N, C-alpha and C positions, 0 to 999 in steps of 0.2 A: 320658543315653542308655542304651538297653537293652544288656545285656551281649552278647546274641546278635548284635545289629546291629554292635557293635564288633568281635566276633570274626569275623564275616562280612567286614567291611571289611579287617581284617588279613590274612585268608586270601586275599582277592582281590589285595591288594597284594603278598603273598608270591608268589602264582602269576604275577602280572604280571612281577615282578622276575626270577623263575626263568626265564621265557620271554624275558627281555631285551627287554620291551616298555616303551615310554614311556607315560605316562598319555595322551598324544595319540594314540599308535598304538592303544592299547586303546580309547579313545573312538571312534576311527573304525570299528574292527571291531564295536563294540557299537551304534554309531549314536546317540551322545550327546555331550555336551560334556565337555571336560577338567575343567571345574568340577564336573560331576556325579561323574566318577571320583574326584576329590579328596574330595568329601563322602562318598562311599561308603567309600573307603579309611580315612577318619578316623572312621567310625561315625556320622556326622551325619545321613546319609540311607541309605536301603536301596532296592535295585532291586525292581520289581514281579516277580511270578511270570514274566511274559513276559520281563522284563529278566534274570532269573536264567538263563533259557535262552539268551539272547544272550551273557551273560558265560560261561557254560559252554562254548558253541561257540567263542567268541573265545580262551578260555584252554585249550581242548582237554582239558576234563575233564567227567565226568558232573555233572549238577546236584548230586547228593549229595556230590560231591568239593568243592564250595564250602563244604560244612558239615562237612568232615573236619578237625577242629581238633586240633592237636598238644597233647597234655596235657603241661603243664610240671610237673616234679617239684617238689614242695614238701617241704622238710625240716622236720619238726616235732620239737621237742625235748620229750619228755614226761618230766617230773620225777615221780618217785614221791613220793607225799605220806606214805606210811607211813615213820615213823622219822626224817623230816627235820625238824630244828629243834624237836624235842620232847625234853624231859628225860625220861629213863627212870625 
């Protein structure tokens, strides 16, 4: 599954939970099935452009807000190669 689709689904799930909506309640607001909401939130399926508008209205965010993903900090350990493990 495409990474953007997965991130979008997670964002929709996060917004839904923040607004204390069940999948059934969101489905009713969007005009789709709870199964579709589940597929979207798992990143298996994605809404159409018209569907994105419905999701944004139901979740009370601009469409672009559906694509505002939180960047997770990744800690990378960089080892210096110079001088390590080499006999001088």
